[in-house]
C-alpha positions in Angstrom: 18.8 -31.1 55.3 21.1 -32.4 52.5 18.8 -35.2 51.7 16.0 -32.8 51.2 17.8 -30.7 48.7 18.6 -33.8 46.5 15.2 -34.0 44.7 15.8 -30.4 43.4 19.2 -31.4 41.8 19.0 -32.9 38.3 21.8 -34.0 35.9 21.3 -33.4 32.3 23.3 -33.9 29.1 21.7 -30.6 27.6 23.6 -27.4 26.9 23.9 -25.0 29.6 21.9 -21.6 29.7 25.0 -19.7 28.6 25.9 -22.2 25.8 22.4 -22.1 24.5 22.6 -18.4 24.3 26.0 -18.5 22.2 24.6 -21.2 20.0 21.4 -19.4 19.3 23.4 -16.3 18.8 25.7 -18.1 16.2 22.7 -19.6 14.4 21.3 -16.1 14.2 24.6 -14.5 13.0 24.8 -17.5 10.2 21.3 -16.9 8.9 21.8 -13.3 9.1 25.2 -13.5 7.0 23.4 -15.9 4.6 20.7 -13.5 4.0 23.1 -10.5 3.8 25.4 -12.5 1.2 22.4 -13.4 -0.9 21.0 -9.9 -0.7 24.4 -8.1 -1.4 25.1 -10.6 -4.4 21.6 -10.1 -6.0 21.6 -6.3 -5.3 25.4 -6.1 -6.6 24.7 -8.0 -9.7 21.7 -5.8 -10.5 23.5 -2.6 -9.8 26.5 -3.7 -12.1 24.1 -4.7 -14.9 22.3 -1.4 -14.5 25.6 0.6 -14.6 26.8 -1.5 -17.6 23.8 -0.5 -19.5 24.1 3.1 -18.6 27.8 2.9 -19.7 27.1 1.0 -22.9 24.3 3.7 -23.7 26.5 6.6 -23.1 29.3 5.1 -25.4 26.7 4.5 -28.1 25.2 8.1 -27.9 28.9 9.3 -28.4 29.2 7.3 -31.5 25.9 8.5 -33.0 26.7 11.9 -32.2 30.1 11.9 -33.7 28.5 10.3 -36.7 26.0 13.2 -37.1 28.9 15.7 -36.9 31.2 14.1 -39.3 31.9 15.8 -42.6 34.4 13.5 -44.1 34.1 11.5 -47.3 32.5 7.9 -46.8 36.0 6.2 -46.8 37.7 8.6 -44.2 34.3 8.3 -42.1 34.6 4.7 -41.9 38.2 4.8 -40.9 37.3 7.3 -38.2 34.5 5.1 -36.8 36.7 2.0 -36.9 39.5 4.0 -34.9 36.6 5.2 -32.5 35.3 1.6 -32.1 38.7 0.4 -31.4 38.9 2.6 -28.4 35.9 1.0 -26.7 36.1 -1.8 -24.4 32.6 -3.3 -25.0 31.8 -5.3 -28.1 30.6 -2.8 -30.6 29.1 -3.3 -34.0 27.6 -1.0 -36.5 24.8 -2.6 -38.8 23.0 -1.1 -41.8 19.2 -1.0 -42.2 19.4 -4.7 -43.2 21.2 -5.8 -40.0 24.6 -6.4 -42.0 27.5 -5.6 -40.0 29.4 -2.7 -41.6 31.9 -1.9 -38.9 33.1 -3.9 -35.7 35.8 -3.7 -33.1 36.0 -7.3 -32.8 36.1 -8.1 -36.7 37.4 -11.7 -35.9 34.4 -12.7 -34.0 31.8 -10.2 -35.6 33.3 -9.8 -39.2 32.1 -7.1 -41.8 29.3 -8.5 -44.1 27.7 -10.9 -41.7 24.2 -10.5 -40.4 24.2 -9.6 -36.6 21.8 -11.2 -34.4 20.2 -8.9 -31.7 16.7 -9.7 -30.4 15.7 -6.0 -30.3 17.5 -5.2 -33.7 13.9 -4.4 -35.4 13.2 -1.8 -32.9 16.6 -0.2 -33.1 16.2 0.0 -37.1 12.9 1.5 -36.3 14.6 4.3 -34.4 14.0 3.0 -30.8 16.9 2.8 -28.3 16.8 -0.4 -26.4 18.6 -2.4 -23.6 18.6 -6.1 -23.4 19.8 -9.3 -21.6 20.0 -12.0 -24.2 22.1 -15.1 -25.0 24.6 -15.3 -27.9 25.2 -19.0 -28.5 26.7 -20.2 -25.0 27.2 -16.8 -23.5 24.9 -14.5 -21.8 24.9 -10.9 -22.9 24.0 -7.5 -21.6 23.6 -4.9 -24.4 22.0 -1.6 -25.8 21.0 -0.6 -29.2 21.1 2.9 -30.4 19.7 3.9 -33.8 22.3 5.6 -36.3 20.8 8.5 -38.1 21.8 9.7 -41.6 22.6 13.5 -42.1 19.2 13.9 -43.5 17.4 12.4 -40.4 16.6 9.1 -41.8 17.6 5.8 -40.0 20.9 4.7 -41.6 21.4 1.7 -39.2 22.2 1.1 -35.8 25.0 0.7 -33.1 24.9 -2.2 -30.9 27.2 -2.5 -27.8 27.3 -5.4 -25.4 29.2 -7.1 -22.7 29.4 -10.8 -21.6 27.5 -11.1 -18.1 30.5 -13.4 -17.1 32.5 -10.2 -16.8 29.9 -8.5 -14.7 29.5 -11.7 -12.7 33.4 -11.8 -12.1 33.3 -8.4 -10.8 30.5 -9.3 -8.6 32.2 -12.2 -7.1 35.2 -10.1 -6.4 32.9 -7.6 -4.5 31.4 -10.3 -2.7 34.6 -11.8 -1.6 35.4 -8.5 -0.1 32.0 -8.4 1.6 32.4 -11.8 3.0 35.8 -11.0 4.5 34.0 -8.1 6.1 31.4 -10.3 7.4 33.7 -12.9 8.8 35.6 -10.3 10.6 32.3 -8.7 11.9 31.2 -12.2 13.0 34.4 -12.8 15.0 33.7 -9.5 16.9 30.1 -10.4 17.2 31.1 -13.7 18.5 33.3 -12.0 21.3 30.5 -9.6 22.2 28.0 -12.6 22.3 29.9 -14.3 24.6 30.5 -11.4 26.9 26.6 -11.0 26.8 25.8 -14.6 27.4 28.2 -14.6 30.5 26.6 -11.3 31.8 23.3 -13.2 31.8 24.4 -16.9 32.5 26.6 -15.9 35.6 23.7 -14.3 37.6 21.4 -17.0 36.5 24.0 -19.6 37.9 24.3 -17.6 40.9 20.5 -17.4 41.5 20.3 -21.3 41.1 23.0 -21.7 43.8 21.2 -19.2 46.0 17.9 -20.9 45.5 19.6 -24.4 46.4 21.1 -22.8 49.5 17.7 -21.4 50.5 16.3 -24.8 50.0 18.8 -25.9 52.8 17.7 -23.1 55.1 20.7 -20.9 54.3 19.5 -17.5 54.6 23.1 -15.7 54.4 23.1 -16.0 50.7 23.4 -12.6 48.9 22.9 -11.6 45.0 24.3 -8.6 43.3 21.1 -6.2 43.1 22.9 -3.2 41.7 21.9 -4.1 38.2 19.0 -2.0 36.8 17.8 -4.8 34.3 15.3 -7.8 34.7 18.2 -9.7 36.3 18.5 -7.1 39.0 14.7 -6.9 39.5 14.9 -10.9 40.0 17.7 -10.6 42.4 15.8 -7.9 44.5 12.8 -10.3 44.3 14.8 -13.2 45.5 16.0 -11.1 48.4 12.4 -10.2 49.2 11.3 -13.8 49.2 14.5 -15.0 51.2 13.6 -12.4 54.0 10.0 -13.5 54.1 10.8 -17.2 54.2 13.3 -16.5 56.9 10.8 -14.5 58.8 8.1 -17.3 58.2 10.6 -19.9 59.5 11.4 -17.8 62.6 7.6 -17.4 63.3 6.9 -21.2 62.9 9.8 -22.0 65.1 8.7 -19.6 67.7 5.0 -21.0 67.1 6.0 -24.4 67.7 8.1 -23.6 71.0 5.1 -21.5 72.2 2.6 -24.0 71.1 4.5 -26.7 72.9 4.8 -24.8 76.0 1.1 -23.8 75.9 0.0 -27.3 75.5 2.5 -28.7 78.0 1.0 -26.7 81.0 -2.6 -28.0 80.8 -1.3 -31.7 79.8 0.9 -31.6 83.0 -1.9 -30.3 85.2 -4.2 -33.0 83.8 -1.4 -35.8 84.2 -0.7 -34.8 87.8 -4.3 -34.6 89.0 -5.0 -37.9 87.1 -2.1 -39.7 88.9 -3.0 -38.2 92.2 -6.6 -39.7 91.8 -5.2 -43.1 90.6 -2.5 -43.2 93.6 -5.3 -42.3 96.0 -3.8 -39.0 97.0 -7.0 -37.2 96.3 -10.1 -38.9 97.7 -13.7 -37.6 98.3 -14.3 -33.9 97.9 -10.6 -33.4 96.8 -10.9 -36.0 93.9 -14.1 -34.3 92.8 -12.2 -31.1 92.8 -9.4 -32.6 91.0 -11.7 -34.0 88.3 -13.2 -30.6 87.8 -9.8 -29.3 87.2 -9.1 -32.1 84.6 -12.2 -31.1 82.8 -11.6 -27.5 82.8 -8.0 -28.1 81.7 -9.1 -30.4 79.0 -11.5 -27.9 77.7 -8.8 -25.2 77.6 -6.6 -27.6 75.9 -9.1 -28.4 73.3 -9.9 -24.6 72.8 -6.1 -24.1 72.1 -6.0 -26.9 69.8 -9.1 -25.7 67.9 -7.8 -22.3 67.7 -4.6 -23.5 66.2 -6.2 -25.6 63.5 -8.7 -22.7 62.7 -5.7 -20.3 62.4 -3.8 -22.6 60.3 -6.8 -23.3 57.9 -7.3 -19.5 57.9 -3.9 -18.6 56.8 -3.5 -21.5 54.3 -6.7 -22.7 52.9 -8.8 -20.1 50.5 -11.3 -22.6 50.0 -12.8 -22.2 53.6 -13.8 -18.7 52.7 -17.2 -18.0 51.0 -17.2 -14.5 49.7 -20.4 -12.5 49.1 -21.3 -8.8 49.1 -21.1 -7.6 52.9 -21.0 -4.1 54.5 -18.9 -2.9 57.6 -21.9 -1.8 59.2 -23.7 -5.2 58.9 -20.5 -7.0 60.3 -20.2 -4.5 63.2 -23.8 -4.9 64.3 -24.2 -8.6 64.3 -20.9 -9.1 66.2 -22.1 -6.6 68.8 -25.4 -8.4 69.1 -23.6 -11.9 69.5 -21.4 -10.4 72.3 -23.9 -8.7 74.5 -24.5 -11.9 76.5 -20.9 -12.2 77.3 -20.5 -8.7 78.1 -23.4 -8.9 80.8 -21.5 -11.9 82.3 -18.6 -9.4 82.9 -21.1 -6.7 84.1 -20.1 -4.6 81.3 -21.6 -2.8 78.2 -21.3 -2.9 74.6 -22.3 0.3 72.9 -22.9 0.4 68.8 -22.5 3.6 67.0 -23.3 3.9 63.4 -21.2 6.6 61.5 -22.0 5.6 58.2 -22.7 8.6 55.8 -25.7 6.5 54.1 -27.5 3.6 54.8 -26.6 2.0 51.5 -22.9 1.7 52.4 -20.3 0.5 49.8 -20.0 -3.3 49.6 -17.0 -5.6 49.5 -16.6 -9.4 48.9 -16.4 -11.0 52.2 -17.0 -14.2 54.3 -19.9 -12.7 56.6 -19.3 -15.4 59.3 -15.5 -15.2 59.5 -15.4 -11.4 59.5 -18.0 -11.6 62.4 -15.7 -13.9 64.1 -12.8 -11.4 63.7 -14.8 -8.7 65.3 -16.0 -10.8 68.0 -12.3 -11.8 69.0 -11.6 -7.9 69.0 -14.6 -7.4 71.1 -13.7 -10.2 73.5 -10.2 -8.7 74.0 -11.6 -5.3 74.5 -14.3 -6.4 77.1 -11.3 -8.1 79.3 -9.6 -5.0 79.5 -12.5 -2.5 79.6 -13.6 -0.8 83.0 -17.2 -0.6 82.3 -18.0 -0.6 78.5 -16.8 -1.1 74.8 -17.8 0.8 72.0 -18.0 -0.5 68.4 -18.3 2.2 65.5 -19.4 1.1 62.2 -18.1 3.4 59.1 -18.5 3.2 55.5 -15.3 1.0 55.0 -14.3 0.6 58.6 -15.0 -0.9 62.0 -13.5 0.6 65.3 -13.6 -1.2 68.7 -12.9 1.1 71.6 -12.4 0.2 75.3 -12.2 2.5 78.3 -9.5 0.7 80.1 -5.9 1.5 80.6 -4.6 1.2 77.1 -2.0 -1.0 75.8 1.8 -0.7 76.9 3.8 0.8 74.0 6.2 -2.2 74.2 3.4 -4.6 73.8 2.1 -3.1 70.6 4.4 -4.8 68.2 3.8 -8.1 69.8 0.1 -8.1 70.3 -0.9 -10.0 67.1 1.8 -12.5 67.4 0.8 -16.0 68.3 0.4 -17.1 71.8 1.3 -13.5 72.9 -1.1 -13.0 75.8 -0.3 -9.7 77.2 -2.2 -8.6 80.4 -5.4 -10.6 81.1 -5.1 -12.5 77.7 -6.7 -15.8 77.2 -5.2 -18.3 74.7 -3.1 -15.7 73.0 -4.5 -16.7 69.5 -7.7 -14.6 69.2 -6.0 -11.3 67.8 -3.9 -13.5 65.4 -7.0 -15.2 64.0 -8.7 -11.8 63.7 -5.7 -10.5 61.6 -5.5 -13.6 59.5 -9.2 -13.3 58.5 -8.9 -9.5 57.8 -5.8 -9.7 55.7 -7.3 -12.5 53.7 -10.1 -9.9 52.8 -7.4 -7.5 51.5 -7.9 -5.2 54.8 -5.7 -4.3 57.6 -5.9 -3.8 61.4 -4.5 -0.6 63.1 -4.0 -0.4 66.8 -3.5 2.7 69.0 -4.2 4.2 72.5 -6.8 6.9 72.8 -5.9 10.2 74.1 -9.0 9.9 76.5 -7.9 6.4 77.8 -8.3 3.0 76.4 -7.3 1.0 73.2 -8.7 1.3 69.7 -8.8 -1.2 67.0 -9.4 -0.2 63.6 -10.4 -2.7 60.8 -10.3 -0.9 57.3 -11.4 -2.9 54.2 -11.4 -1.8 50.4 -14.9 -1.2 49.6 -16.4 -1.8 46.1 -19.5 -0.1 44.8 
């Protein structure tokens, strides 16, 4: 048995099922974190730029508003504006209508009297408020421009507030570092969860593998946990069903072989005994003729048993021997009854056919006509052997009933009646009913057995009709 199991075992250097789950989980985590980091970085930068523009615009509007309300002389007004500008963190310049700097909070870098370069300066001097990303030398800037109105309402210049993008990027990097720390901690937690989940999947799969190998060695005592409600639980329950069916099949096969060897041994011993008796001169003359008749009879019985064993094996295992076509239960019942009338006459009994179909155009179902007739013939043959005077075959729309007027079947025999080589009272080879059951089940039908209240047994064949 151990040698048979070896072809199923295969060594491999590939990762185990559980490790593949963990590796796949880690790859997904890395991809998800990379996408999250890039997305957060982009969104954070865009948000900070937007907020910076809003802050700069708010500061610019404050300067413009105070400039409108000022009532001081020009010199004092310039001092007030300078003090106000120095309180602002952003780079701030005030230009006249020619773009010349007249005030600045960074006088060393942007001295008064120089022309200020701002891409949207013409729009600002035309009275339009703008925001812009632009490069000033080697530095990238984000800024806003607000028109500065004189007391008479005319454009007197503009206020430009701007900040280096490097400051925004530095703040963005700080935020991203905190986000990455959080993602790293989350990844550690997620990894532990992934290991736990992979084990919850891999361990049952490993147990299933061990159980399958044990089943290959005909060890039927293996158990799997079936209390789970997920797909693995369903798989375990399906495995138990498969195990039980294989176990039952093995027991049937073992019983079949034991019974078959016994059934074949009896006629072979008879043939051998009479053949040796003739050879040794024990049987001579009329006794030798009688012995030869017995040998011929036993040979025919032996051939019948072997033929039925081969037929039963084919019926159960080979689908190719079935040739399906639309048939009706009434047609099958009538032809089987006609074929068995001769056998019934030999037994001095009668076959009565009754048609209980509701309409002549009965529902059809796909079936092998010859094999279904053989199944009904086997039931009729069994019924005729047990009947006192007659057997009745009743055809319905989707069923066939075979009744006899005999003594019925003993309750303890009913569960065994369709087992191979179980003969019961006045049985023949013990394979006829097994053959009938195999044929009917291949057609998706069933055979029910009961004792009639008025006496005798009744076999009911039921099919699944199709219009």
